C-alpha positions as CSV (number, residue, x, y, z in Angstrom):
1,M,95.8,69.8,186.3
2,S,97.8,72.2,184.1
3,D,96.0,75.4,183.1
4,K,97.4,74.9,179.6
5,H,95.2,72.9,177.3
6,T,95.4,71.1,174.0
7,V,92.1,72.5,172.7
8,L,90.1,71.6,169.7
9,V,88.2,74.5,168.3
10,T,85.6,73.4,165.7
11,G,84.7,76.2,163.3
12,G,88.0,77.9,164.3
13,A,88.3,79.7,161.0
14,G,84.9,81.4,161.4
15,Y,83.9,84.9,162.5
16,V,84.5,84.3,166.2
17,G,87.1,81.6,165.8
18,S,89.5,83.8,163.7
19,V,89.7,86.3,166.6
20,L,89.8,83.5,169.3
21,I,92.6,81.3,167.9
22,P,95.4,84.0,168.2
23,K,94.3,84.7,171.8
24,L,94.4,81.0,172.8
25,L,97.8,80.7,171.3
26,A,99.0,83.8,173.1
27,E,97.9,82.3,176.4
28,G,100.1,79.3,175.8
29,H,97.5,76.7,174.7
30,T,98.1,74.1,172.0
31,V,95.3,74.7,169.4
32,R,93.8,72.4,166.8
33,V,91.3,73.9,164.3
34,V,88.8,71.8,162.3
35,D,87.0,73.9,159.7
36,T,86.0,73.7,156.1
37,Y,87.5,77.2,155.4
38,Y,84.6,78.1,153.1
39,F,85.1,81.7,153.9
40,G,88.8,81.8,153.0
41,D,92.0,79.9,153.6
42,N,93.9,82.9,155.1
43,V,91.6,84.0,157.9
44,L,94.2,82.7,160.4
45,A,97.1,84.3,158.5
46,A,98.2,86.2,161.6
47,V,99.2,82.9,163.3
48,K,100.0,80.8,160.2
49,G,102.9,78.4,161.0
50,H,102.6,78.9,164.8
51,P,104.3,75.9,166.4
52,N,101.3,75.2,168.7
53,L,98.7,75.5,165.9
54,T,97.4,72.6,163.8
55,E,94.8,73.5,161.1
56,V,92.7,70.7,159.7
57,K,90.6,71.5,156.6
58,A,87.7,69.1,157.0
59,D,84.0,68.6,157.7
60,I,83.0,68.1,161.3
61,R,80.7,65.3,160.1
62,D,83.8,63.2,159.3
63,R,84.1,61.0,162.3
64,A,87.5,59.7,161.4
65,V,88.9,63.3,161.3
66,L,87.4,64.0,164.7
67,D,88.8,60.8,166.1
68,R,92.3,61.6,164.9
69,T,92.2,65.3,165.9
70,L,90.8,64.7,169.4
71,N,93.6,62.4,170.3
72,G,95.5,64.1,173.1
73,C,93.0,67.0,173.5
74,T,92.0,68.1,177.0
75,A,89.4,70.7,175.9
76,V,86.9,71.4,173.2
77,I,85.3,74.7,172.2
78,H,82.6,73.9,169.8
79,L,81.7,76.8,167.5
80,A,81.1,75.0,164.2
81,C,77.5,75.2,162.8
82,I,75.3,76.6,160.0
83,S,75.1,79.8,161.9
84,N,71.9,81.7,161.1
85,D,68.3,81.0,160.2
86,P,68.4,81.9,156.5
87,S,71.5,79.8,155.9
88,F,70.0,76.9,157.8
89,E,66.8,77.1,155.8
90,L,68.6,76.8,152.5
91,D,68.9,73.1,153.2
92,P,67.3,72.0,156.5
93,S,68.5,68.4,156.2
94,L,72.1,69.6,155.7
95,G,71.7,72.0,158.7
96,K,70.4,69.3,160.9
97,S,73.3,67.0,159.9
98,I,75.9,69.6,160.9
99,N,74.2,71.4,163.8
100,Y,72.8,68.4,165.5
101,D,73.7,65.0,164.1
102,A,77.4,65.7,164.1
103,F,77.3,67.0,167.7
104,I,76.5,63.6,169.2
105,P,79.6,61.8,167.9
106,L,81.7,64.9,168.8
107,V,80.6,64.6,172.4
108,E,81.0,60.8,172.5
109,L,84.5,61.0,170.9
110,S,85.6,63.8,173.2
111,K,84.7,61.7,176.3
112,A,86.4,58.6,174.8
113,H,89.6,60.6,174.3
114,G,89.6,61.9,177.8
115,V,88.7,65.5,177.1
116,K,88.3,67.2,180.5
117,R,86.3,70.3,179.4
118,F,83.7,70.8,176.7
119,V,82.4,74.3,176.0
120,Y,79.4,74.6,173.7
121,A,78.4,77.7,171.8
122,S,74.6,77.6,171.9
123,S,72.5,80.8,171.1
124,S,70.3,83.3,172.8
125,S,67.8,82.5,170.0
126,V,66.7,79.4,171.9
127,Y,64.4,81.5,174.0
128,G,62.2,82.6,171.1
129,I,60.1,85.7,171.5
130,K,59.9,86.8,175.2
131,D,57.9,89.6,176.7
132,E,59.9,89.6,179.9
133,E,62.1,92.6,180.6
134,K,64.9,90.3,181.5
135,V,65.3,86.9,179.8
136,T,67.1,84.7,182.3
137,E,68.4,81.2,182.0
138,E,65.5,80.0,184.2
139,L,62.9,80.8,181.6
140,P,61.5,78.0,179.4
141,L,63.1,77.6,175.9
142,K,60.7,78.2,173.0
143,P,62.8,78.0,169.8
144,L,61.0,79.3,166.8
145,T,63.2,77.9,164.0
146,D,65.0,74.7,163.2
147,Y,68.3,76.5,163.8
148,S,67.4,77.4,167.4
149,K,65.6,74.1,168.0
150,Y,68.7,72.1,167.2
151,K,70.8,74.5,169.3
152,A,68.5,73.7,172.3
153,M,68.6,70.0,171.6
154,C,72.4,70.0,171.6
155,E,72.2,71.6,175.0
156,D,70.2,68.5,176.2
157,V,72.7,66.1,174.6
158,L,75.6,67.7,176.4
159,M,73.8,67.9,179.8
160,E,72.9,64.2,179.5
161,S,76.6,63.3,178.7
162,R,78.0,64.8,181.9
163,V,80.1,62.4,183.9
164,P,82.7,63.0,186.6
165,G,85.9,64.4,184.9
166,F,84.0,65.6,181.8
167,T,83.2,69.2,182.6
168,T,80.5,70.8,180.4
169,L,79.6,74.4,179.9
170,T,77.0,75.9,177.6
171,L,77.0,79.6,176.6
172,R,74.1,81.3,175.0
173,P,75.7,84.3,173.2
174,A,74.0,87.4,172.2
175,T,74.4,88.7,168.6
176,V,78.2,89.3,168.2
177,C,79.4,92.5,166.6
178,G,82.8,94.1,165.6
179,Y,85.7,93.4,163.3
180,S,87.2,90.0,162.5
181,P,89.6,88.7,159.9
182,R,86.7,86.5,158.8
183,L,84.2,89.3,158.8
184,R,80.4,88.8,158.8
185,L,78.3,91.7,157.5
186,D,75.0,89.9,158.0
187,L,74.8,90.7,161.8
188,S,72.7,93.7,163.1
189,V,75.5,96.2,164.1
190,N,77.8,95.1,161.2
191,I,75.0,95.4,158.6
192,L,74.1,98.9,159.6
193,T,77.7,100.1,159.8
194,N,78.4,98.7,156.3
195,L,75.4,100.5,154.9
196,A,76.2,103.7,156.7
197,V,79.8,103.8,155.5
198,N,79.3,102.7,151.9
199,K,75.7,103.9,151.0
200,R,75.3,106.7,153.5
201,E,71.8,105.3,154.1
202,I,70.5,102.8,156.6
203,T,67.3,100.9,156.1
204,V,65.7,99.9,159.4
205,F,63.0,97.2,159.1
206,G,60.6,98.0,161.9
207,G,63.0,99.3,164.5
208,S,61.3,98.6,167.8
209,Q,62.6,95.1,168.0
210,H,65.2,94.5,170.8
211,R,68.4,92.6,170.1
212,P,71.0,91.6,172.6
213,N,74.6,92.5,171.5
214,L,78.1,91.5,172.5
215,H,81.4,92.7,171.1
216,I,83.6,90.0,169.5
217,Q,86.5,90.9,171.8
218,D,84.3,90.2,174.8
219,M,83.0,87.0,173.3
220,T,86.5,85.6,172.5
221,D,87.9,86.8,175.9
222,L,85.0,84.8,177.5
223,Y,85.9,81.6,175.6
224,C,89.5,82.0,176.8
225,Q,88.3,82.5,180.3
226,T,86.3,79.2,180.2
227,L,89.6,77.3,180.1
228,R,90.7,79.1,183.3
229,W,87.8,78.7,185.7
230,P,87.9,75.7,188.1
231,A,85.9,72.8,186.9
232,E,83.6,72.9,189.9
233,K,82.5,76.5,189.2
234,I,81.3,75.8,185.6
235,D,80.4,72.1,185.4
236,G,77.0,71.6,184.0
237,K,76.2,75.3,183.9
238,I,74.4,77.3,181.3
239,Y,75.0,81.0,181.0
240,N,73.7,83.8,178.8
241,A,76.5,85.9,177.4
242,G,75.5,89.4,176.3
243,W,75.5,93.0,177.2
244,Q,73.7,95.8,175.5
245,N,70.0,95.1,174.7
246,M,69.2,97.7,172.1
247,T,66.4,98.3,169.6
248,I,67.3,98.2,165.9
249,R,66.5,101.9,165.7
250,E,68.8,102.6,168.7
251,I,71.6,100.7,166.9
252,A,71.0,102.7,163.8
253,D,71.3,105.9,165.8
254,V,74.6,104.8,167.3
255,V,75.9,104.0,163.9
256,K,74.9,107.4,162.5
257,A,76.5,109.1,165.5
258,E,79.8,107.3,164.8
259,V,79.8,107.4,161.0
260,G,78.4,110.9,160.2
261,D,75.5,113.3,160.4
262,D,74.9,112.9,156.6
263,V,73.9,109.3,157.0
264,K,70.2,108.9,156.3
265,I,68.0,106.5,158.3
266,V,65.0,105.1,156.4
267,T,62.4,103.1,158.3
268,T,60.2,100.6,156.6
269,K,57.6,98.1,157.8
270,T,58.4,94.4,158.6
271,D,56.6,91.3,159.5
272,D,59.6,90.1,161.5
273,L,59.0,91.5,164.9
274,R,61.1,89.0,166.8
275,S,62.3,90.8,169.9
276,Y,64.1,89.8,173.1
277,R,66.3,91.2,175.8
278,V,68.8,88.8,177.4
279,S,69.9,89.1,181.0
280,S,73.6,88.2,181.7
281,E,73.3,88.9,185.4
282,K,73.8,85.2,186.3
283,I,77.3,84.9,184.8
284,K,78.3,88.2,186.4
285,R,77.0,87.1,189.8
286,E,78.4,83.5,189.8
287,L,81.6,84.0,187.8
288,G,82.3,87.7,187.9
289,W,82.4,88.0,184.2
290,E,81.5,91.4,182.6
291,P,81.9,92.7,179.1
292,R,84.3,95.6,178.5
293,Y,83.5,96.7,175.0
294,S,80.4,98.5,173.7
295,V,78.3,98.6,170.5
296,P,79.9,102.1,169.7
297,D,83.3,100.5,170.1
298,A,82.3,97.8,167.5
299,V,81.1,100.5,165.1
300,R,84.3,102.6,165.5
301,E,86.6,99.6,164.8
302,L,84.6,98.6,161.7
303,V,84.8,102.2,160.5
304,T,88.6,102.2,161.1
305,A,88.9,98.9,159.1
306,F,86.9,100.3,156.2
307,K,89.1,103.4,156.1
308,A,92.2,101.3,156.2
309,G,91.0,99.3,153.1
310,K,90.7,96.0,155.1
311,I,87.1,95.4,154.0
312,R,86.8,95.4,150.2
313,N,83.7,95.1,148.0
314,S,81.6,94.9,151.2
315,L,78.3,95.3,149.5
316,S,78.8,92.6,147.0
317,D,81.4,90.0,148.0
318,P,79.6,86.8,149.1
319,K,82.3,86.0,151.7
320,Y,80.8,88.6,154.0
321,F,77.4,87.0,154.0
322,N,76.8,83.5,155.2
323,I,73.7,82.8,153.1
324,K,75.4,83.9,149.9
325,T,78.4,81.7,150.5
326,M,76.3,78.8,151.5
327,N,74.2,79.3,148.4
328,A,77.3,79.3,146.2
329,H,78.6,76.0,147.8
330,L,75.3,74.3,147.5
331,A,75.0,75.4,143.9
332,S,78.4,74.0,143.1
333,G,77.3,70.6,144.5
334,K,79.6,70.7,147.5
335,K,78.5,69.6,150.9
336,A,78.9,72.4,153.4
337,A,79.9,72.3,157.0
């Protein structure tokens, strides 16, 4: 089989997708994106008009769109979802319809169209709160929210859909950080960097909670790599994908060290003590994959982007915050995807 794919990337105009799509094109793949483009029509401007890129502005719940777009595809990288707990909780029935209900026909249609490889972006949040020093793939899943519950249920759907010739791979990413053309400033490292640069003050809620982190360049390099590994090495596998497990306070200290000594760190109490440390030893051991970028790297590139004027109105523009943008679309009566 050729190592060049015709790949459908759902949610390809999102935070991760807008960094991934140019990389897939650079590697010679033919890429089709299905996305609602709620966070801007120009996030893929760097590759606009590329002869191997097709952009479809649509909702992944539209079965007819999926049916047309999957025709001729050999791989799927499924990123599209309502992508954090607060956004999901704005409208739980909407969240379920996108994150779970739409997943089933996507898998069925992929198989019907002869897709050879299906890569699913799950979440490390499926583990819930764990006391273990190393949260490995063998531990039981205890999702605490609807968002993480449906992520876990999709993993089951995909596993049950495996047949010879339909290779499935599930990744459970850590919290992604770093700069993207479709930037999110509602993720731990990115939030604190935004506050440090623009308010010179970081508020840390609690601080002792551990969060696993992964640089967006590593995340997108990994998705590219999933199209290269031989099918027999990844079929039916589930892997954590993360690197630095840091407390919120440690992240704040890293941000201060990169942004400036004048940045003030204020600690306040919180009831949200969710804490977990994800182990990514399995993917390193079995596939040889290791991250190359660090949390300080992510902070530095965000600071560079701020200084270059690439991130405007970062404290107020809704496009940087999933929940604000979702709120706006729900308020306007549109159905989100």
